[in-house]
N, C-alpha and C positions, 0 to 999 in steps of 0.2 A: 687121577693117575692111578689110584688104587686098584681099580678093575679094568685098566687098559690092557688090551689084547697083546700089546707090545711086550709087557712084562713077562707074560707066559712064553712068548716066543724067544725073548732073550734068555729066560732061564733054561728053556729047552736046548738052545744053541749051546750054552755053557756046559750042560750036562753032557752034550756029544762032543765036548772038548774044544769048541771054538773059543777063542779069544775076542771079545767084543770091545771095541772102540766106539763109545757112544757120544753123541752129540744132540742136544735138543736146545734150540734157541729160547724156549720159554720154560720148559719143565726141568731143567737140570737138577736144581736143589731137591726136588721130589724123587727124581730118578735116583740120586745119590742115596736117599733114605731108603728107598726100596731094595737097594742092592748093597747095603751097609756092610754085610757079612759074606759077600760073595766074592770069591777069587775068580779071575777070567773076565773081568770087566774093568776097563779104565774109561775115564770121562775127559772128553777133549774139550777146548775152549773154542774151537772153530770147526766147521764141517770138514774144511781141507785138512785139518790135523787128523781127523778120523780116517782119512783115506790113505795116509802114509803106510805103504807096504801092506794095504788090505787086498785080500784075495777076492772080496766081493763087497758090494754095497747093498745093504738091506735097507729099504725105506719103509718106515713103520708109521710115519707121521706126514702130514700134508701141509705143514708150515711153507709159507711163501719162500723162505730162505732156501728151500730145497727144489723148487719148481723149474728153476733154470740151471742148465748143467754146462760147465766149462769142460768139454770133452778132452781138449788138450791138457789142461791142468790134471784132470782125473788120470789120463793116461800116464802122465809123468809121475804121479804120486803113487799109483796102485800097482801091485805086482800082478794081479789078475785083471779080468775084464767082464765080470758077471755083474748084473744089476738084478735084484729082486725087488720089485715094485709092489709092495703090499698095498698101496693107495691107489695105483693107476693113475699117478700124476704125470707120466711121461709119454711121449709119443713112441710107441714100439719101433716103428720104421726108422724114425730119426736116430733112436739109440743104437739100433742095429747098423744102420748106415755109418756111424762113427766108430765102429769097430768093437762094440760090446754084445755080449749075449744078454739077451733080455727076457725076464720071466715076470710077466704081470699077472696078478691074482685073478684067475677066472678068464684070463685072455689066451687067445690062440698064440702059440709061439711064432716068432718072426725068425726067418733065416734058415 
């Protein structure tokens, strides 16, 4: 995890004023070590916890836990409707059809 691109992305978002609610089903302990002295980030015990009042979902890992979306649950938890898919694990048309703006890395915009 020391050289993971996600670390740079998260640091940049924090520097721009974003508050990050992070969840990783495997690397949470390592992530906490990497952001030990950073304000602007909190760590969640479940993916759904990270979505509460979120303006956007940013996917930076491709763990199986993130590959299936419950759009109804997401809409009820989030205040925004934007998904940034840094791993292209979602079907853009399906995400759009369920009421979300979708931005996939290197993909054509849908909608």
